[in-house]
N, C-alpha and C positions, 0 to 999 in steps of 0.2 A: 807608663802609658800616658798618652796625651789626654787632655780634657777639653770638653766643649762647654761653653757657657749657655745656659737656657733659662728662660724666665717663666714663672708660673704665677697663678692668681688663686688665692684661697677661695674655696667654694662655699657659698652660703647654704646650699641645699644639696642633698645627695640622692634624692629620689628620682624616679623615672622622668617626671616633668622637668626637673632641673637639668637632668642629663640630656634630654631631647633638645632643650633650649640652647645648651652649650654647643651641641653639634650643629644646630642651625646657624650658630654664630661663627662656625669654622673653628671651634675649639675642641679639644680632646679631654674628657674626664680622666683624671690621674689620681693615683694614691702613692705616697711615699711611706714605706715601712721603716720606721726608726727603732732604736733600742728602747725608747721611752714612750713614743707616741706614733700614731698613724696620721698623716696629713693628707686631707682631701683637697685637691687643687685642680686647676685646668691649665692647658697650654694651647697656643694656636697650632693647628695642624701643620701649617707651613714650616714651623720651627723645628719639626722633627726630621727634615730632609738631611741635615748634616749628621744626624745620629743613626737614622734607620736605613736610608737609601744610600748606603756606602758599604764597601767591603771591609772597611776598617772598624776597629773597636775603640771606644772612648769611655773614660770616666766622665761624669756630668757634674759641672759646677752649677748647681741649681739654686737660683734665687727666687724665693717665694715671699712676696710682700716685704722686701727689704732684708730678709734673713737668708744667709747663704748656707747651703748644705752640700756636702760632698756625697755623691751617689753614683750608682750604676743603673742602667736600664735592666730590669729583671724580667719583665714579660710585656708583650704587646699583642693586642688583638685587632684583627683586620676584618672588614666587611667581606663576607664570602662572595659577593658579586662584583663590587666596584673597587675592592682593595683599600677603601678609605680606613683610617685608623679609628677604631671604636673606643679603645681603652688602653692605658699604659700603666704599668706598675714600676716604681723605682724603689731601690734599696739604699738607705743611708749607710755609708761605710765608715768603719773605724779602723785605724791602722793595726790594731791588735786583734781584730776579728776576721777570720777567714771568710772569703766569699767565693761563689762559683760563677764562672763567666765563660762565654764562648769567645775564643781567641782565633783570629785568622791564621791560616797556614801560608807561609811564604817559601817558595821553592827557589833555591840558588844553584848556580852551576849549569853545566851542559851535559846531559845524559849521553853516555856512549851508545846506548841503545837507540835513542832518537837519531843520533848521527848516522846509525846503521840502518835507518829507515823505519824504526818503531814509532809508536804513537804514545805520547805522554798523557796519562789520564789521572786528573786530580779527583779522587773519590770523596775526600772530606775537606771542604773549604775552610771549616772551622773546627776546633777541638775544645771540648769542655774541660776547664781546669779548676782546681781549687787551691787557693793560696791567700796570703795576706795582701791587702790592697797595694802596699808599696812595691810588691813583687809582680804585679800584673804587667805583662809585656805587651808591646804594640803588636807583636806577631810571634808565631813559633816557626823558627827557620829549619828547613830540611834541605840538606845538600843532596843533589841527585847526580853528581858527576859519575859515580861508580854504578849507576843503575843500567843494566843491560836489558835487552829484550826478554820479557818474561819476569823481570824483577818486580817485587812488590814490597813497599815499606808499610808495615802495620803500625798500629798505635804502640805496641810493645817495643818497636824499634826506635821510636822517637825519644831522643834524649833531651830532658829539660832539667832545670835546677830551680830550687826554691818553690816548687809547685808539684801538684799531683794531677795526672791526666785521668779523667773520670770515664772516658769512652772505653768500650770493650777492648782489651788488648789485642784481640784478633781482627778488629775492624781494619780494613785496608785504608791507607791515607792517600798514597800515590802509587801508580804502577806504570810500566812501559809495556804496551800491548803490541802483539804482532799485527802488522797491517796486511791487507790482502796482497799487496804487491810483493812484500817480503816473503809471504807464505808461498806465492806462486813461484817466485825465484828459487826458493828452497826446494820445491818439488821438481822444478826443471833441472836443478843442479844434481839432485839425487837420481833422477832418471837418466841423465845423459851418459854416465859411465856404463850403466846396464845396457842401454840402447847401443852404445858403441861396441860393446862386447858381443852383443847378439847379432849385429849386422855382419854379413859375410864380407870379406875383403875382396878386392879385384882379382887376386890370384886364386882365391878359393872358387870364385864364380867361373874362372877359365877351366878349372878342373872339372 
């Protein structure tokens, strides 16, 4: 998995007054949870754009007052009205300690069902995995070439290595749905033979 570099600044206070002042300065109060200590720091809100406002997943090379930590973003809180970032939690990672992280889903190939007029529906854009940090992938790849109209790929159908999928096995990840046009065409095709059989021929009308 790729990494992004981010810079933090140690916080002198952690109370409400300090937190409010940080936000007024355009900064986000943060905590990094490590194996030996928890570090309270802040980051500029604008610096989160490469980490949060993206479909990709990244490890974070976090520099706090000159010391570098390897981490992942564990949790983030947004303002309910203006969507500004209120708080962020980071987790310091170690190569021998498993972590849990949401990983993007990447679809590959061309579905036969889509070529036949079906509509591809990505139900889960990310899947939660548990693995060692060196095994964290950039994405989870799912081939859709053999998916026909009505086909569904569930979490249980997704093949991964060196990690465990934590979402419910029955959760749908991607499906190919019947479109209205295809459904109407199927109805017309089904009705046509019956209609032709029921309609009297020209010879029968003469009799």
